[in-house]
N, C-alpha and C positions, 0 to 999 in steps of 0.2 A: 463925465461922471468920475471922482476921485479915485486914483490905483491905489492907495492907502488910507485907512482911517485909524484916529487914535481918540480913545475913549477913556476917562482917568475914573476910577470906580474904586472907592474905599483903599485908596492910594496904590492900586494896581492900573498901570497903563496897559490897556488892551491895544495894540498894534496888529491892525488887520488887514492882508494884501487882498483886495477886492475886485480884482481882474476875473472871476471865477469862470467867465465865458471862455477866457484863454488859459485855464489852469494856471492862471497867477503868472505866466509867462513875462519874462522882463524886457520891455522895451527901454528905449529912452527916458520916455516919461515916469515910467515904472522905477526905473534907477534912482532918479531923481527925487521921485516920491519917497521913497524909502529912506533915503541918505537925510531926507529934510525931516521925516519924522522921527529918527533916531537923534539927528542933532538937537531937534526942539525938546527932546528929553535930557537933554545933559545938564542942563542948569536947573531942571527943575527939582525944587526940594522938597515937594509935596509927596511924590512916588516914591515908593518901597520895594517894588517888584515890577517888572515888564513881561506881560503876556504876548509872544509874537505867534500869528498865525496866520495861516490861507483861508481864505473862503472857499466854500464849494467842494469840490472832490480831490483836489490838490493841493499841497503845499506851496509848491513851485516848480512848474516844468522846465527851468530854466532860461536859458535868451531866446526871444522872439528873433530867429535868426534873419527872418526876411527884413524885421526892421533894421538890422544891422549890415542887411547885404550890400550897401553902397559904400562901404569899407574896402569890401572883399576887392573890388576893381579900382579903388581910389589909389592905386600906387602905392608906393611904402607909408605905412602908418606910425613908424617909430615915435618919430617926436609926438604925434599927438598922443599915443598911450605912454610915453615914459613921461611926458610932462605932469608934475605932481601938482594937483588943481587943488586936494585936500590933506594938507599935511603932508604925511609920509605917504600918502594913496592918491590915485587916481579916481575918478567918481566911479567907476565899476567897482574898485576895489573897496572903496568906502561902502559900498552896500553891506558888507559883510562887517569890515573894521569897526563900522561906527558904533556897533554893539558893545564890543568891548571898552568903548568910551563913557557909555552911559552907566554912571557911578552905581548903578543897582543890579541886581541880578536879573539875567533876561533868559526867560524859559520859553522855549519854543515846541510849540505843539505841530508835529509833522504827522501827515497822512498823505495816501495815494502816491505823489510821486515829490521825489527833492533831486532833480538832474541838474547837473553843471552848476548853473549860477544859483540855484535853488538850494543846493549841496551846501555850497559853499557860504549861503546865508543863514541857514542852520546852523553852521559851524561855528558861526560869529556868536550865536548864543552861548549863555554860561552853561546852560542844560540843555539837552534834546529829548523828549518825550515821544515816539513815534508808535504808528500803530504796526502788528506783526507783516502785515501784508504791504507796508510801505516799499515804493521802487526808489533805492538810492543809485546815483552811478558820478562819476567824477565826469565822465560824458564828453570832455573837450576834444580826446583822442578820435574821436567819431568824426570831428568836424576839421581834423587836422590841426589841431590847435594844441596850448597848454592849458592847466586851470591857471587864470590870471585876477582871479577877484580875491586875493587874500588866503586861497588855499592851502598853498605851502605854507605858510606863516601858521593856519590852524590846525592844519592835519598833523604836525609834525608832535604836536604836543598829546595827540589822543593815539595814535597808532603806530606800529613799527614800521621803519623806512621800508623793510620789503614789500610790507603791504600796500604802502603808499604807492610805490613803485607800479606793483602788479594792478593796482587799479587805476592808476593814470595811464598806463601804457595801453591797457585792454579797453579801457571806458565801459568794462562790463557793468551789467546792473545787478545788484544784490539786494536783499530784502531786509526788514527791521530787526528781524532777529541774527542774521548776520552782522549787521550795522551794530547790536549790541554786543556781539563775542569781538568784534574787531576794534572796538572803543568810540564808535561816532555816535552810537545811541545811547543814552544815559539809562533810560529805561524803555521798555516796550509793554504796550498795554492796548486793551480792545477801545479806550475811549481817551487818546491823547490829550484832547482839549478839556475833559473834565479834569483829568489829571494833573494837567498842567496847571489851571486854572486854581486848584486845590492847594497845589505846591505855593503858587505865587501868593494866595491868600495866607498861609501858615507863614510864608518870609515875611508878609508885612505887619505880623503881629510880633516881630521879634523887634529889638532896639535899632532902628534905623541907621544910628551912629556906626554901631558896632557892625552892621552887615557891610555898609559902604566902606568901612575900614576892611572888613575881609576882603572885599574885591579887589581893593587895593593891592593889599598883600599877596593875595593869589597871583593877580596878573605879574606883581613884582619877580614873584617866584619861578614864574614861569620863561623868564627872560635868562640870558646868559650872568645875573648880576651875581657878583661874589656873595660866597654864604654869609659872609661877616657881615655885608652891606644887609642880607636878608633879614638875619638876625637882629640887627642894629634897629632896622624898619619895623620888624616885629614887636621889639619892646616899646618902640615910640608911639605906636599905633594902642599897643595896651596901656600904656602911661596915659595917654589923652582919655582914654575910655573908663578907667579906673576911679568912681565917684562922682563921675559925670552924670546928669540931666537922666540921659536916657540908659543907664548902665541898668 
């Protein structure tokens, strides 16, 4: 059975983790399927938004520890993990970072649990809409590890440094309401899938050229780029839009 499905309807790509019986836990096949799904959308000119969700009771319960257990007793893993296999990322980092390379907004509907790998996957989305009782956790401290799926790149734009430290050091679980207060959830509601779909559909009615330009501009603004460079790119994006077919 496929670990991830993608359906495109009315310019919205519905990307769904389909390992519901395992709370969408990430094993090697799931990691590859998530990356493949994201990369398949990068060059798709028809899509205007992406809805990212998990089937069943949980968005993603994190890594399936048993499936990665062989590495724990396999000696030094540094070379394997440090190898860059997907641009600036390895496979596991690409699970989260690929969504930033998808040129249209990605909205994650998060329910049940988003632990470890699932938390970092959600952070890769542009917007996260969560149910109030959703359980979040950085989680890696529980296994004697550090977040290594792009979490440090993604968290730093959303929360204060001391918040990131506390959650990373403790691995404690926090709910959707706290995620909203801390900056990790964009919105909290009782039906995140319906709200996320409504937002994706609304975005799909806007100029696709302007939305793609806005995502590029926001991504640049979140880098250490010089403010003069950002201002110049802002003007260039606007100049290309004024009077264009989709304005």
